[in-house]
PANU-937559 format. One record per residue: residue in three letters; x, y, z of N, C-alpha, C in turn. Coordinates in steps of 0.1 Angstrom, whole numbers, plus 5000, padded with zeros to 4 digits. Example, Ala and Ser with C-alpha at 12.3 -4.5 7.8 and 13.67 -1.06 7.14 Angstrom:
2
Ala513249435078512349555078513249675078;Ser512849785071513749895071512950005079;
% end
This chain:
128
Met500849884999500050005000500950125000;Phe501750145011502550275010503950225004;Arg504250314995505650284988506750364995;Ala507950304994509050355000509550484994;Arg509650494982510150614975509450744979;Pro508150754979507450874983507750904998;Met507850805006508150825020509550885022;Ile510450825014511850875015511951025010;Ala511151054999511151184993510651285004;Gly509451245010508851335020509851355032;Leu510551245036511551265047512651355043;Leu513151335030514251425026513851575025;Leu512651595021512051725020511851785034;Ala511451705044511351755057512651785064;Ile513651705061515051735066515551865060;Gly515251885047515652015041514952125047;Ser513652115050512852215056513452255070;Val513752145077514352165091515652245090;Leu516452205081517752275079517652415077;Val516552455069516352605067515752655080;Leu514852595086514252645098515252675109;Val516152585111517152615122518152725119;Leu518152755107519052875102518453005106;Leu517153005108516353135110516253155126;Pro516053275130515753295144514453215147;Lys514453175160513353085163511953145161;Ala511753275163510553345161510153345146;Gln511153365138510853355123510553215119;Ser511253115125510852975122509452945125;Arg509052995136507552975140506653025130;Glu506953155125506153215115506153125102;Val507253085098507352995086506652875088;Leu506652805100505952685102504452705102;Ala504052825107502552865106502152875092;Ile502952945084502652955069502552815062;Met503552735065503652605059502352525063;Leu501952525075500752445080499552505073;Ala499352635072498252695065498252655050;Ala499452665044499452625030499152485027;Leu499752395035499452255033498052225035;Gly497452295045495952275047495152315036;Gly495652425030494852485018494852385006;Leu495752295006495752194995494452114995;Tyr493852095006492652015007491452074999;Ala491452215000490352274992490452244977;Gly491652244972491952204958491652054956;Leu491951964965491551834964490051814963;Gly489351894972487851894972487351934958;Leu487952034952487452074939487651964928;Ala488751894930489051784920488051674922;Gly487451664933486351564936485051594928;Gln484951714923483751754915482451724922;Ser482451744936481251734944481151854954;Thr480051914955479852024964480151974978;Ser479551864982479751814996481251784999;Lys481951724989483351694991484151824992;Phe483851924984484552044984484252114998;Ala483052115003482652175016483452105027;Leu483551975027484251905037485851945037;Gln486351945025487751975024488052125027;Ala487152215023487352355026487252375041;Gly486352305048486252305062487552255069;Val488052145064489352095070490452195067;Ser490352265056491452365053491352475063;Ala490152515066489952625076490452585090;Val490252455093490852405106492252425107;Phe492952385096494452405096494852545096;Val494152635090494452775091494352825105;Ile493252785111492952825125494052765134;Leu494552645132495552585140496952655137;Ser497152705125498352775122498452905130;Ile497352975129497253105136497353085151;Ala496752985156496752965171498152925175;Gly498952845166500252805168501152925168;Leu500953015161501753145159501453235172;Trp500153245175499753345186499953285200;Phe499753155201499653105215500753005218;Ser500952895211501952805215502352725202;Pro503752705201504152615189503752485190;Trp503252435203502752305204501552285195;Leu500752395193499652385184500052365169;Leu501252405166501752375153502152225151;Ala502752175161503052035162501751955161;Leu500751995168499451925168498851935153;Gly498952055147498552075134499251985124;Phe500451975125501151885115500951735118;Phe500751695130500351555133498851535127;Ala498051635129496651615124496751615109;His497551695103497651685089498051555083;Ala499051485091499451355087498251255088;Ala497551275099496351185101495351205090;Trp494951325087494051345077494551295063;Asp495751315060496351255048496051105047;Thr496151035058495850895057494450855054;Val493550945058492150935055491750945040;His492651015033492451035019492650915010;His492850805016492950685007491650675000;Pro491650644987490450654979489250574984;Arg489550474992488350394998487750475010;Ala488450565016487950635028486950745024;Leu487450835015486650955011486250954997;Asn486850864989486650854975486950994968;Ile488051064972488551184966489851144960;Phe490051194947491251164940492551224947;Val493451134951494751184956495851094949;Pro496851154943497851084936498350974946;Gly498850864941499350754949500550794957;Trp501450884954502550914961502251014972;Tyr501151084971500851194981500751144996;Ile499951044997499751005012501050965019;Pro501850875013503150835020504050955021;Ala504251035011505151145012504751255022;Cys503451285023502951375032502951315047;Leu502751185048502751125061504151145067;Ala505151115059506551115063506951275067;Tyr506551355058506951505059506251555071;Asp504951545072504251605083504651555097;Thr504851425098505251355110506651405114;Phe507551415105508951455108508951605113;Ile508151685105508051825110507451845123;Ala506351765126505751775139506651735151;Met507451635148508451585158509451695160;Phe509951755149510951865150510351975159;Val509252015156508552125165508552085180;Leu508151965182508051915196509451915202;Ala510551875195511851865200512452005202;Trp512152105193512752225193512152325203;Trp510852305206510252395216509952325229;
% end
């Protein structure tokens, strides 16, 4: 089911992201993480549009809004909320399997995002 190459690619991208984040002052890294979480969450609205269903779009747009709210809360209140957001993003990615929501997601997307999101969430927990 999950292929190794996309997971390795997601992990390598996450390591690259972390290398950039640690070069920034911690406050700016937190801002970048919040932007990343909001942007990654926004992808779901696009996936909902690809589903060509009003109800699927509404669901995905609602999920996108949750990630935007988590990113703002993580920026304003606690970086732990950013970690929660990235873990939640990984969990939601796994639900996108075609049998779960019947929304088109490329085969590489789920394992790559699962690896990326989980690594970034663990980085946030370790750094703060």
